[in-house]
C-alpha positions as CSV (number, residue, x, y, z in Angstrom):
1,M,-14.2,53.6,70.0
2,A,-15.2,52.0,73.7
3,T,-19.0,51.0,73.5
4,A,-20.5,51.0,77.0
5,P,-21.6,48.0,78.6
6,T,-25.2,46.2,77.4
7,P,-27.1,43.8,79.7
8,S,-26.5,40.3,78.2
9,S,-27.6,37.1,78.8
10,A,-25.0,36.8,81.4
11,A,-27.3,39.2,83.8
12,T,-30.0,36.2,83.4
13,R,-28.1,33.7,84.3
14,P,-27.9,31.8,87.9
15,P,-24.5,33.3,90.3
16,Q,-22.0,31.3,90.8
17,S,-20.0,30.5,94.1
18,L,-16.5,30.4,94.7
19,P,-15.9,26.9,95.1
20,S,-17.7,26.2,91.9
21,R,-15.2,28.6,90.4
22,L,-12.4,27.5,92.0
23,F,-13.3,23.9,89.8
24,W,-14.3,25.3,86.7
25,F,-11.0,26.8,87.3
26,G,-9.1,23.6,87.8
27,V,-10.6,21.1,85.1
28,G,-10.2,24.1,82.9
29,G,-6.5,23.9,83.6
30,G,-6.1,20.4,82.8
31,I,-7.6,21.8,79.0
32,S,-5.2,24.3,79.3
33,V,-2.4,21.9,80.0
34,C,-3.3,19.3,77.6
35,L,-4.2,22.7,74.8
36,N,-1.0,23.8,75.2
37,L,1.9,21.0,74.9
38,G,-0.4,18.9,71.5
39,P,0.5,22.2,69.7
40,F,4.4,22.5,71.5
41,H,4.4,19.3,70.5
42,W,3.1,19.3,66.8
43,L,4.8,23.2,66.2
44,H,7.8,21.8,67.7
45,E,9.1,18.5,66.3
46,H,6.9,18.6,63.1
47,A,7.0,21.7,61.5
48,G,10.7,22.1,63.2
49,L,9.6,25.7,65.0
50,P,12.2,26.4,67.6
51,D,11.0,26.4,71.6
52,A,10.4,30.2,71.5
53,A,8.6,30.3,68.8
54,A,6.0,26.7,69.2
55,L,5.6,28.4,72.2
56,G,4.2,31.4,71.7
57,I,1.6,30.4,69.4
58,S,0.4,27.0,71.7
59,L,0.0,29.3,74.0
60,A,-1.8,32.3,71.9
61,C,-4.5,28.8,70.8
62,V,-5.1,28.5,74.5
63,T,-5.9,31.5,75.4
64,V,-8.6,32.3,72.3
65,I,-10.4,29.2,73.8
66,F,-10.2,29.8,77.0
67,S,-11.4,33.7,76.8
68,I,-14.9,32.6,75.9
69,W,-14.3,29.3,78.1
70,N,-13.9,31.9,81.1
71,Y,-16.6,34.4,80.2
72,L,-19.2,31.4,79.5
73,L,-18.9,28.4,81.7
74,N,-16.1,29.1,84.4
75,F,-16.1,32.8,85.8
76,R,-20.3,33.5,85.1
77,T,-20.7,37.5,85.7
78,A,-23.8,40.2,85.1
79,A,-20.8,42.0,83.6
80,G,-21.1,42.5,79.2
81,W,-18.9,40.7,76.9
82,G,-17.3,43.2,75.8
83,E,-16.3,44.6,79.8
84,C,-14.9,41.8,80.5
85,Q,-12.6,41.4,77.5
86,V,-10.5,44.7,77.5
87,R,-10.0,43.5,81.8
88,Y,-9.2,40.6,80.4
89,L,-7.1,40.8,77.0
90,S,-5.2,42.9,80.3
91,A,-4.9,40.1,82.6
92,I,-3.9,37.6,79.9
93,A,-1.5,39.6,78.7
94,F,0.4,39.6,81.7
95,C,0.0,36.5,83.0
96,Y,0.6,35.0,79.4
97,L,4.4,37.5,79.1
98,L,4.6,36.2,83.1
99,T,4.4,32.7,81.7
100,Y,5.9,32.7,78.3
101,S,9.3,34.4,80.3
102,I,8.9,31.8,83.2
103,A,8.9,29.0,80.4
104,L,11.6,29.7,78.2
105,T,14.2,30.1,80.9
106,G,13.2,27.1,82.2
107,I,13.4,25.0,78.5
108,K,17.1,27.2,78.0
109,H,18.5,26.6,81.1
110,W,17.5,22.8,81.4
111,G,15.4,21.2,78.4
112,T,18.8,20.2,76.8
113,T,18.0,17.3,78.8
114,G,14.9,15.8,77.4
115,L,12.1,16.9,75.2
116,W,9.8,15.5,78.7
117,V,11.2,18.2,81.0
118,K,10.4,20.8,78.6
119,Y,6.6,19.2,78.5
120,A,6.6,19.6,82.4
121,I,8.8,22.9,82.1
122,V,6.0,24.0,80.2
123,A,2.9,22.1,82.2
124,G,4.2,23.3,85.5
125,T,4.5,26.9,84.9
126,Q,1.0,26.9,83.8
127,V,0.6,25.6,86.9
128,G,2.2,28.1,88.6
129,V,1.6,31.1,86.9
130,S,-2.6,30.0,87.4
131,G,-3.1,31.1,90.9
132,V,-2.1,34.8,89.8
133,K,-4.2,33.8,87.0
134,F,-7.0,32.7,89.4
135,L,-6.9,35.4,91.7
136,L,-7.1,37.9,88.7
137,Y,-9.7,36.6,86.8
138,H,-12.2,36.1,90.8
139,F,-11.2,39.9,91.4
140,W,-10.8,41.5,88.8
141,V,-12.2,40.8,85.2
142,Y,-15.2,38.6,86.0
143,P,-16.1,40.0,88.9
144,A,-19.8,39.0,90.5
145,A,-22.0,41.8,91.2
146,P,-22.0,43.8,94.7
147,A,-25.9,42.5,95.3
148,E,-24.9,38.6,94.4
149,T,-22.1,38.7,96.1
150,A,-23.7,39.9,99.5
151,R,-26.8,38.0,99.2
152,G,-25.2,35.4,97.1
153,G,-28.6,35.7,94.5
154,S,-29.0,37.5,92.0
155,E,-31.3,40.3,91.6
156,S,-34.9,39.5,89.7
């Protein structure tokens, strides 16, 4: 059952500029790549999981952590958590499938040459898909309020 968005503490947060969103997206992206490669390496090398399973699990871990990061820090918005989460899950499902498909294809084609190549493919794919992800987040998932965008400030 869907619920109507409710006012949240997000409405009292200061507005966020495009450069700020880009900066925090870059910081989060760097952390995301590291957080993804750690579980991928451990699951593949130590737990013995195949590349497909290790990649899927590591991407899922990063997705859960960054849903909170993006809402609270990177893309502050006046929209309620529930309203953003529906759009976030749609956008992240698209980006997750895109990243997973491209990275797994790359690993199957070039990943047999060494473990570092697998890491480069996973990290490179995340960086490549991040442009699409940023545009989705900025304009659709966590939009700035129209009054906030027009005036550069929040309504108070």
